[in-house]
Steps between C-alpha positions, in 0.01 A plus 500: 500500500735755656383662810387858524780557757763430242343753249490767762866427593608538142299812465627664832870378434518673169292797632782556762773428250387723208544855672863436595623339175642822335673389180252237376496125509870428550507730798233276660737206513640563848154543641372184304792309638423593859118460488428227244823290515611532862196581694209344310709230331265489203784491251876468498744767337543291192122511419494873580783565259316303237170698559681825488647397152146420389371828628777682301412333169125550534345837402426760771671596827726241647387559848137423405591216275712341778228538746260320264747217442570459855132515603417232229780283618381518867124521461397426156295745289328665803843536658625678193204739515548569871873566458445712196254734680722500811797620297285731287272694732760685720718581209203658313420706803856595575580602130197727487595662833885532419411641156282769640746593783785500257337759280463721805841438661719417212725811566550428871850407574405253770275320265764473234760394755263218618449364150885505443529293808218256391674467171824391663321245719317358194843445336607300810175289509535418132875422549389253789238357276758430221727317755214287640384404144851422385557258774214281369534576126868504443596139555796436277744675264246489205233696689753732635639582156139540369429759770810693438435489126144635540619784733762587240237488223268737697773753574703493170231412241211671700291189430126512609440285811233303317767406242738410774264278664414313165867471418565362843240231453622404150867506621405288795336221286796510258759468777301204656480313174866561418596354859286205443656432149851530645417281789522768771294445811203749483388659837193735530513576861781578751414213742359254237662164412640568162322349211703249316491548118327241296746250334467452146578147355832518314636247253790291631 
């Protein structure tokens, strides 16, 4: 049975994190890395990357989904609930307040300038998140090629993100199976001991 202290820590952590994560779930990565990976040591960066990937494939906001997955990973079902409410409550209040204020001050030049500055900062946060995830997700030439292919597909073909995720999963399975058939060593993590392909009996 997890302690009440852990649930309160999860709630408070995401309560503090949520108001400053402009740009959504991927913009949370720098704070998640600092708080959950480095400070609390609840998860490592590879687990965080996998969690954010799951959060992106599930319906709903990535930030909330990621909070639920991380909460569940750390504290089970009650941990997921605590993290969810921690991430949801301040965002709910802030959106209502900002929405009301924006209707009043939307023509104010200082407000518009502030939003432009925030937009630029969000791009930086998401770029940082992409770099951090790539260090754990791009482990060889095949994953690097797949990442480039998916970016090109979204830019040139304007594919829907859900279709890109589905194609990535299918191509990942195909690439792994082809490698095994060709006798190429399969590696699923950067620091993992490569998995030797299974040898098939060959007629002499």
